[in-house]
Biopython code that builds the backbone (N, CA, C, O; Angstrom):
import numpy as np
from Bio.PDB.StructureBuilder import StructureBuilder

atoms = [
    (1, "MET", "N", (10.660, -96.603, 96.395)),
    (1, "MET", "CA", (10.959, -95.550, 95.445)),
    (1, "MET", "C", (12.417, -95.123, 95.595)),
    (1, "MET", "O", (12.937, -95.015, 96.706)),
    (2, "ILE", "N", (13.039, -94.892, 94.503)),
    (2, "ILE", "CA", (14.427, -94.430, 94.485)),
    (2, "ILE", "C", (14.436, -93.001, 93.967)),
    (2, "ILE", "O", (13.797, -92.680, 92.965)),
    (3, "SER", "N", (15.180, -92.145, 94.676)),
    (3, "SER", "CA", (15.285, -90.758, 94.226)),
    (3, "SER", "C", (16.716, -90.280, 94.406)),
    (3, "SER", "O", (17.448, -90.752, 95.276)),
    (4, "ASN", "N", (17.087, -89.349, 93.578)),
    (4, "ASN", "CA", (18.424, -88.762, 93.656)),
    (4, "ASN", "C", (18.399, -87.579, 94.602)),
    (4, "ASN", "O", (17.407, -86.855, 94.681)),
    (5, "LYS", "N", (19.481, -87.390, 95.311)),
    (5, "LYS", "CA", (19.634, -86.270, 96.239)),
    (5, "LYS", "C", (20.915, -85.524, 95.901)),
    (5, "LYS", "O", (21.859, -86.086, 95.346)),
    (6, "VAL", "N", (20.920, -84.264, 96.248)),
    (6, "VAL", "CA", (22.102, -83.434, 96.096)),
    (6, "VAL", "C", (22.607, -83.109, 97.492)),
    (6, "VAL", "O", (21.826, -82.730, 98.365)),
    (7, "VAL", "N", (23.897, -83.253, 97.703)),
    (7, "VAL", "CA", (24.503, -82.901, 98.983)),
    (7, "VAL", "C", (25.543, -81.822, 98.726)),
    (7, "VAL", "O", (26.505, -82.019, 97.983)),
    (8, "LEU", "N", (25.323, -80.673, 99.363)),
    (8, "LEU", "CA", (26.332, -79.610, 99.327)),
    (8, "LEU", "C", (27.093, -79.715, 100.634)),
    (8, "LEU", "O", (26.491, -79.820, 101.702)),
    (9, "GLU", "N", (28.402, -79.688, 100.554)),
    (9, "GLU", "CA", (29.217, -79.870, 101.749)),
    (9, "GLU", "C", (30.254, -78.770, 101.845)),
    (9, "GLU", "O", (30.901, -78.409, 100.862)),
    (10, "ALA", "N", (30.396, -78.248, 103.052)),
    (10, "ALA", "CA", (31.432, -77.249, 103.323)),
    (10, "ALA", "C", (32.262, -77.759, 104.481)),
    (10, "ALA", "O", (31.720, -78.173, 105.506)),
    (11, "LYS", "N", (33.565, -77.731, 104.324)),
    (11, "LYS", "CA", (34.459, -78.146, 105.391)),
    (11, "LYS", "C", (35.033, -76.905, 106.037)),
    (11, "LYS", "O", (35.638, -76.063, 105.374)),
    (12, "ILE", "N", (34.834, -76.803, 107.351)),
    (12, "ILE", "CA", (35.367, -75.672, 108.100)),
    (12, "ILE", "C", (36.164, -76.250, 109.256)),
    (12, "ILE", "O", (35.616, -76.891, 110.153)),
    (13, "GLY", "N", (37.448, -76.014, 109.219)),
    (13, "GLY", "CA", (38.316, -76.620, 110.228)),
    (13, "GLY", "C", (38.262, -78.129, 110.103)),
    (13, "GLY", "O", (38.443, -78.672, 109.013)),
    (14, "GLU", "N", (38.015, -78.803, 111.202)),
    (14, "GLU", "CA", (37.959, -80.264, 111.214)),
    (14, "GLU", "C", (36.545, -80.794, 110.970)),
    (14, "GLU", "O", (36.351, -82.002, 110.830)),
    (15, "ARG", "N", (35.553, -79.892, 110.918)),
    (15, "ARG", "CA", (34.164, -80.327, 110.798)),
    (15, "ARG", "C", (33.659, -80.197, 109.366)),
    (15, "ARG", "O", (34.144, -79.384, 108.579)),
    (16, "SER", "N", (32.660, -81.034, 109.058)),
    (16, "SER", "CA", (32.020, -81.014, 107.758)),
    (16, "SER", "C", (30.542, -80.677, 107.956)),
    (16, "SER", "O", (29.893, -81.245, 108.833)),
    (17, "TYR", "N", (30.003, -79.755, 107.146)),
    (17, "TYR", "CA", (28.605, -79.343, 107.232)),
    (17, "TYR", "C", (27.946, -79.664, 105.900)),
    (17, "TYR", "O", (28.516, -79.421, 104.836)),
    (18, "GLN", "N", (26.725, -80.219, 105.970)),
    (18, "GLN", "CA", (26.059, -80.662, 104.751)),
    (18, "GLN", "C", (24.649, -80.104, 104.638)),
    (18, "GLN", "O", (23.948, -79.925, 105.633)),
    (19, "PHE", "N", (24.256, -79.835, 103.401)),
    (19, "PHE", "CA", (22.894, -79.437, 103.066)),
    (19, "PHE", "C", (22.411, -80.465, 102.063)),
    (19, "PHE", "O", (23.033, -80.657, 101.018)),
    (20, "LEU", "N", (21.310, -81.124, 102.371)),
    (20, "LEU", "CA", (20.776, -82.208, 101.540)),
    (20, "LEU", "C", (19.433, -81.787, 100.968)),
    (20, "LEU", "O", (18.566, -81.314, 101.702)),
    (21, "CYS", "N", (19.254, -81.955, 99.661)),
    (21, "CYS", "CA", (17.962, -81.642, 99.046)),
    (21, "CYS", "C", (17.759, -82.524, 97.815)),
    (21, "CYS", "O", (18.688, -83.173, 97.334)),
    (22, "ALA", "N", (16.527, -82.530, 97.323)),
    (22, "ALA", "CA", (16.227, -83.289, 96.106)),
    (22, "ALA", "C", (16.968, -82.646, 94.935)),
    (22, "ALA", "O", (17.189, -81.435, 94.915)),
    (23, "ASN", "N", (17.344, -83.466, 93.973)),
    (23, "ASN", "CA", (18.140, -82.933, 92.861)),
    (23, "ASN", "C", (17.346, -81.990, 91.960)),
    (23, "ASN", "O", (17.938, -81.243, 91.181)),
    (24, "ASP", "N", (16.020, -82.014, 92.052)),
    (24, "ASP", "CA", (15.217, -81.116, 91.227)),
    (24, "ASP", "C", (14.635, -79.953, 92.035)),
    (24, "ASP", "O", (13.674, -79.312, 91.607)),
    (25, "SER", "N", (15.220, -79.686, 93.203)),
    (25, "SER", "CA", (14.753, -78.574, 94.037)),
    (25, "SER", "C", (15.014, -77.251, 93.317)),
    (25, "SER", "O", (16.113, -77.019, 92.813)),
    (26, "PRO", "N", (14.000, -76.386, 93.273)),
    (26, "PRO", "CA", (14.235, -75.073, 92.674)),
    (26, "PRO", "C", (15.262, -74.299, 93.508)),
    (26, "PRO", "O", (15.241, -74.359, 94.737)),
    (27, "LEU", "N", (16.140, -73.590, 92.849)),
    (27, "LEU", "CA", (17.185, -72.852, 93.556)),
    (27, "LEU", "C", (16.594, -71.828, 94.518)),
    (27, "LEU", "O", (17.160, -71.585, 95.584)),
    (28, "GLY", "N", (15.484, -71.236, 94.161)),
    (28, "GLY", "CA", (14.858, -70.263, 95.053)),
    (28, "GLY", "C", (14.422, -70.905, 96.366)),
    (28, "GLY", "O", (14.581, -70.310, 97.432)),
    (29, "GLU", "N", (13.871, -72.122, 96.291)),
    (29, "GLU", "CA", (13.463, -72.823, 97.507)),
    (29, "GLU", "C", (14.676, -73.238, 98.332)),
    (29, "GLU", "O", (14.643, -73.158, 99.560)),
    (30, "ALA", "N", (15.741, -73.678, 97.674)),
    (30, "ALA", "CA", (16.964, -74.039, 98.394)),
    (30, "ALA", "C", (17.509, -72.800, 99.111)),
    (30, "ALA", "O", (17.954, -72.888, 100.256)),
    (31, "HIS", "N", (17.473, -71.665, 98.446)),
    (31, "HIS", "CA", (17.914, -70.408, 99.046)),
    (31, "HIS", "C", (17.058, -70.061, 100.259)),
    (31, "HIS", "O", (17.584, -69.672, 101.302)),
    (32, "ASP", "N", (15.738, -70.202, 100.126)),
    (32, "ASP", "CA", (14.836, -69.898, 101.243)),
    (32, "ASP", "C", (15.106, -70.822, 102.428)),
    (32, "ASP", "O", (15.086, -70.375, 103.575)),
    (33, "ALA", "N", (15.357, -72.102, 102.164)),
    (33, "ALA", "CA", (15.655, -73.050, 103.241)),
    (33, "ALA", "C", (16.948, -72.650, 103.953)),
    (33, "ALA", "O", (17.017, -72.678, 105.182)),
    (34, "LEU", "N", (17.958, -72.284, 103.191)),
    (34, "LEU", "CA", (19.223, -71.861, 103.791)),
    (34, "LEU", "C", (19.036, -70.596, 104.630)),
    (34, "LEU", "O", (19.657, -70.457, 105.684)),
    (35, "CYS", "N", (18.191, -69.679, 104.177)),
    (35, "CYS", "CA", (17.911, -68.465, 104.953)),
    (35, "CYS", "C", (17.226, -68.815, 106.272)),
    (35, "CYS", "O", (17.516, -68.205, 107.301)),
    (36, "GLN", "N", (16.318, -69.795, 106.249)),
    (36, "GLN", "CA", (15.656, -70.221, 107.486)),
    (36, "GLN", "C", (16.668, -70.841, 108.444)),
    (36, "GLN", "O", (16.620, -70.583, 109.646)),
    (37, "PHE", "N", (17.582, -71.655, 107.924)),
    (37, "PHE", "CA", (18.622, -72.258, 108.771)),
    (37, "PHE", "C", (19.491, -71.158, 109.377)),
    (37, "PHE", "O", (19.817, -71.188, 110.564)),
    (38, "LYS", "N", (19.855, -70.195, 108.547)),
    (38, "LYS", "CA", (20.706, -69.103, 109.024)),
    (38, "LYS", "C", (20.000, -68.313, 110.124)),
    (38, "LYS", "O", (20.614, -67.973, 111.136)),
    (39, "ALA", "N", (18.716, -68.021, 109.931)),
    (39, "ALA", "CA", (17.955, -67.280, 110.943)),
    (39, "ALA", "C", (17.890, -68.068, 112.248)),
    (39, "ALA", "O", (17.987, -67.488, 113.330)),
    (40, "TYR", "N", (17.730, -69.371, 112.153)),
    (40, "TYR", "CA", (17.689, -70.225, 113.344)),
    (40, "TYR", "C", (19.015, -70.151, 114.107)),
    (40, "TYR", "O", (19.034, -69.987, 115.326)),
    (41, "VAL", "N", (20.106, -70.273, 113.380)),
    (41, "VAL", "CA", (21.432, -70.254, 114.004)),
    (41, "VAL", "C", (21.703, -68.885, 114.635)),
    (41, "VAL", "O", (22.223, -68.809, 115.748)),
    (42, "ILE", "N", (21.359, -67.823, 113.941)),
    (42, "ILE", "CA", (21.571, -66.478, 114.486)),
    (42, "ILE", "C", (20.745, -66.289, 115.746)),
    (42, "ILE", "O", (21.222, -65.694, 116.713)),
    (43, "GLY", "N", (19.504, -66.790, 115.752)),
    (43, "GLY", "CA", (18.665, -66.713, 116.946)),
    (43, "GLY", "C", (19.289, -67.433, 118.124)),
    (43, "GLY", "O", (19.270, -66.929, 119.247)),
    (44, "LYS", "N", (19.843, -68.612, 117.871)),
    (44, "LYS", "CA", (20.502, -69.374, 118.944)),
    (44, "LYS", "C", (21.742, -68.640, 119.446)),
    (44, "LYS", "O", (22.024, -68.656, 120.644)),
    (45, "MET", "N", (22.476, -68.003, 118.555)),
    (45, "MET", "CA", (23.663, -67.244, 118.968)),
    (45, "MET", "C", (23.251, -66.057, 119.836)),
    (45, "MET", "O", (23.907, -65.756, 120.833)),
    (46, "GLN", "N", (22.166, -65.386, 119.457)),
    (46, "GLN", "CA", (21.687, -64.243, 120.232)),
    (46, "GLN", "C", (21.191, -64.687, 121.607)),
    (46, "GLN", "O", (21.426, -64.004, 122.604)),
    (47, "GLU", "N", (20.505, -65.832, 121.659)),
    (47, "GLU", "CA", (20.055, -66.395, 122.937)),
    (47, "GLU", "C", (21.249, -66.661, 123.854)),
    (47, "GLU", "O", (21.223, -66.342, 125.042)),
    (48, "ALA", "N", (22.287, -67.248, 123.279)),
    (48, "ALA", "CA", (23.472, -67.593, 124.065)),
    (48, "ALA", "C", (24.146, -66.337, 124.609)),
    (48, "ALA", "O", (24.673, -66.356, 125.722)),
    (49, "GLU", "N", (24.139, -65.259, 123.851)),
    (49, "GLU", "CA", (24.753, -64.008, 124.305)),
    (49, "GLU", "C", (23.959, -63.385, 125.450)),
    (49, "GLU", "O", (24.540, -62.744, 126.326)),
    (50, "LYS", "N", (22.637, -63.567, 125.454)),
    (50, "LYS", "CA", (21.780, -62.958, 126.464)),
    (50, "LYS", "C", (21.832, -63.691, 127.799)),
    (50, "LYS", "O", (21.589, -63.086, 128.844)),
    (51, "LYS", "N", (22.142, -64.976, 127.780)),
    (51, "LYS", "CA", (22.171, -65.756, 129.015)),
    (51, "LYS", "C", (23.292, -65.241, 129.910)),
    (51, "LYS", "O", (24.433, -65.106, 129.469)),
    (52, "PRO", "N", (22.963, -64.954, 131.167)),
    (52, "PRO", "CA", (24.037, -64.513, 132.067)),
    (52, "PRO", "C", (24.981, -65.674, 132.351)),
    (52, "PRO", "O", (24.563, -66.818, 132.534)),
    (53, "GLU", "N", (26.230, -65.349, 132.380)),
    (53, "GLU", "CA", (27.219, -66.387, 132.663)),
    (53, "GLU", "C", (27.143, -66.748, 134.137)),
    (53, "GLU", "O", (26.827, -65.907, 134.979)),
    (54, "ALA", "N", (27.431, -67.984, 134.433)),
    (54, "ALA", "CA", (27.412, -68.435, 135.823)),
    (54, "ALA", "C", (28.478, -67.664, 136.587)),
    (54, "ALA", "O", (29.601, -67.520, 136.102)),
    (55, "PRO", "N", (28.147, -67.171, 137.765)),
    (55, "PRO", "CA", (29.145, -66.424, 138.535)),
    (55, "PRO", "C", (30.302, -67.338, 138.926)),
    (55, "PRO", "O", (30.125, -68.516, 139.237)),
    (56, "ALA", "N", (31.474, -66.752, 138.896)),
    (56, "ALA", "CA", (32.663, -67.528, 139.260)),
    (56, "ALA", "C", (32.592, -67.895, 140.728)),
    (56, "ALA", "O", (32.252, -67.063, 141.569)),
    (57, "VAL", "N", (32.906, -69.108, 141.027)),
    (57, "VAL", "CA", (32.902, -69.577, 142.411)),
    (57, "VAL", "C", (34.233, -69.197, 143.044)),
    (57, "VAL", "O", (35.300, -69.573, 142.559)),
    (58, "ALA", "N", (34.149, -68.442, 144.137)),
    (58, "ALA", "CA", (35.381, -68.039, 144.838)),
    (58, "ALA", "C", (35.972, -69.261, 145.517)),
    (58, "ALA", "O", (35.271, -70.052, 146.148)),
    (59, "GLU", "N", (37.260, -69.387, 145.374)),
    (59, "GLU", "CA", (37.924, -70.508, 146.009)),
    (59, "GLU", "C", (38.051, -70.242, 147.495)),
    (59, "GLU", "O", (38.415, -69.144, 147.916)),
    (60, "GLU", "N", (37.751, -71.248, 148.274)),
    (60, "GLU", "CA", (37.855, -71.096, 149.721)),
    (60, "GLU", "C", (39.281, -71.393, 150.160)),
    (60, "GLU", "O", (39.968, -72.243, 149.594)),
    (61, "ALA", "N", (39.701, -70.662, 151.191)),
    (61, "ALA", "CA", (41.026, -70.900, 151.743)),
    (61, "ALA", "C", (40.984, -72.237, 152.485)),
    (61, "ALA", "O", (39.982, -72.554, 153.126)),
    (62, "PRO", "N", (42.031, -73.002, 152.406)),
    (62, "PRO", "CA", (42.038, -74.291, 153.111)),
    (62, "PRO", "C", (41.897, -74.092, 154.611)),
    (62, "PRO", "O", (42.508, -73.187, 155.178)),
    (63, "LYS", "N", (41.101, -74.927, 155.255)),
    (63, "LYS", "CA", (40.884, -74.834, 156.703)),
    (63, "LYS", "C", (42.009, -75.537, 157.425)),
    (63, "LYS", "O", (42.445, -76.620, 157.034)),
    (64, "GLU", "N", (42.464, -74.912, 158.466)),
    (64, "GLU", "CA", (43.574, -75.488, 159.213)),
    (64, "GLU", "C", (43.094, -76.257, 160.400)),
    (64, "GLU", "O", (43.903, -76.812, 161.144)),
]
sb = StructureBuilder()
sb.init_structure("model")
sb.init_model(0)
sb.init_chain("A")
sb.init_seg("    ")
for serial, (resi, resn, name, xyz) in enumerate(atoms, 1):
    if name == "N":
        sb.init_residue(resn, " ", resi, " ")
    sb.init_atom(name, np.array(xyz, "f"), 0.0, 1.0, " ", f" {name:<3s}", serial, name[0])
structure = sb.get_structure()
């Protein structure tokens, strides 16, 4: 089976981000999918903020 797809692409800095969907996707469903992606990314960002950073390792003085 052959089907047409729509690719929306946004270039930010050196990276390219794409959203792929069927060409007959209802706009409301595409919007809902994008909202789910956004919620996922925000959740991951919040998780990353909550993780304690590894404590800095104190440098030892050279032994003589």
